[in-house]
C-alpha positions in Angstrom: 4.0 5.2 -3.5 2.9 8.6 -3.6 0.5 8.0 -6.4 -0.7 4.8 -4.5 -1.7 6.9 -1.5 -2.8 9.9 -3.8 -0.6 12.2 -1.9 1.6 15.2 -3.2 5.6 14.6 -2.9 5.5 17.5 0.1 2.9 15.9 2.1 3.2 16.1 5.8 3.2 13.1 8.0 -0.5 13.7 8.9 -1.5 13.5 5.5 0.4 10.3 4.7 -1.3 8.9 7.7 -4.9 10.2 6.8 -4.2 8.8 2.9 -3.0 5.5 4.3 -6.1 5.0 6.6 -8.4 6.0 3.6 -7.0 3.7 1.3 -7.2 0.9 3.9 -10.7 1.5 4.3 -11.7 1.8 0.6 -9.7 -1.4 -0.4 -10.6 -3.4 2.7 -14.2 -5.3 2.1 -15.1 -5.4 5.8 -14.7 -2.0 6.2 -16.7 -0.5 3.4 -20.3 0.1 3.6 -22.4 -0.9 0.6 -23.9 2.9 1.0 -20.6 4.3 0.7 -20.2 6.8 -1.9 -16.4 5.8 -2.3 -15.7 3.4 -4.9 -14.0 0.2 -3.9 -10.5 0.0 -4.9 -8.3 -3.1 -5.5 -5.1 -2.4 -3.9 -2.5 -4.8 -2.6 -2.7 -4.3 1.4 0.8 -5.3 1.9 1.7 -2.7 -0.7 -0.1 0.0 0.9 1.6 -0.8 4.3 4.9 -0.7 2.6 3.9 2.7 1.1 3.2 4.2 4.3 5.9 2.7 6.1 8.4 4.0 3.7 6.7 7.6 3.7 6.1 8.1 7.2 9.8 7.1 8.2 11.8 10.0 7.6 15.1 8.4 6.5 13.4 5.6 4.4 11.2 8.6 2.7 14.7 10.8 1.7 15.8 7.3 0.5 12.7 6.5 -1.4 12.9 10.2 -2.8 16.6 9.9 -3.7 15.8 6.8 -6.0 12.9 8.3 -7.8 15.0 11.3 -8.5 17.6 9.1 -9.8 15.3 7.2 -12.1 13.5 10.2 -13.4 17.1 11.7 -14.3 18.0 8.5 -16.1 14.9 7.9 -17.9 13.9 11.6 -18.5 14.3 11.0 -22.2 12.6 7.9 -22.7 10.5 5.7 -20.3 7.9 6.8 -17.8 8.4 7.1 -14.3 8.4 3.8 -12.4 5.4 1.8 -11.8 4.9 0.0 -8.5 4.4 -3.8 -8.9 4.2 -6.1 -5.7 6.6 -9.3 -5.7 3.4 -11.0 -5.2 2.3 -10.2 -8.5 5.6 -12.0 -10.1 5.9 -15.4 -11.0 8.6 -17.7 -9.5 10.3 -18.8 -12.8 12.8 -20.9 -10.8 14.4 -21.4 -7.4 15.1 -17.6 -6.4 14.4 -15.9 -9.6 10.8 -13.9 -10.0 9.5 -12.7 -13.5 6.9 -10.4 -14.4 5.6 -9.4 -18.2 6.4 -6.0 -19.2 3.8 -4.1 -21.6 6.3 -4.6 -24.4 6.3 -8.2 -23.9 9.6 -8.4 -22.5 10.2 -9.7 -18.8 11.3 -7.8 -15.4 13.5 -10.4 -13.8 14.5 -10.0 -9.8 16.7 -12.4 -8.1 17.1 -13.3 -4.5 20.4 -11.6 -4.4 18.6 -8.3 -5.5 16.1 -9.1 -2.6 19.0 -9.4 0.0 20.5 -6.1 -1.2 17.2 -4.5 -0.8 17.0 -3.4 -4.4 13.6 -2.7 -5.5 14.1 -1.0 -9.1 14.2 -3.6 -11.9 14.6 -2.9 -15.8 12.5 -4.7 -18.4 15.1 -7.0 -20.3 13.7 -5.9 -23.5 12.8 -1.9 -23.4 13.9 0.9 -21.2 11.1 0.5 -18.8 11.8 0.3 -14.8 9.5 -0.8 -12.3 9.8 -0.7 -8.3 9.1 -4.0 -6.8 7.5 -3.8 -3.4 8.4 -6.4 -1.0 9.7 -6.7 2.8 12.9 -8.0 3.9 12.6 -10.8 6.2 14.8 -10.7 9.3 16.8 -14.0 9.1 17.4 -13.8 12.9 13.5 -13.6 13.5 12.9 -16.0 11.0 15.0 -18.4 12.4 13.7 -18.3 15.9 9.9 -18.2 14.7 10.2 -20.3 11.4 
């Protein structure tokens, strides 16, 4: 999320907010002016929102930072740090199972139980690469009354 917003790990809330707004403006086709010197950025708006929501909330930022630290410790001798991939970029292989191709030719697989448990880190089935899968949990109570 830090790379997505182009900020440092110790960025204050004001910088996070500013970077989020800038990223929204540079990626939203209706907000960009044709004479803008800022090149358009092809970024998933939902992923930007998730990055901002995670990093702007103190407790979720601490949890996210802990996951990043743990991932770095486990993978410091092998794979590169986790990428962020939106769940929307995964294909639903079967009911409750989503897959995404790894650069090695293997597959990342996330299942509904992982989503329900709030798990975001998924490892490739063929190599040691790990990615962070971006998604929002749906409140079942809210979903039941509005769905």
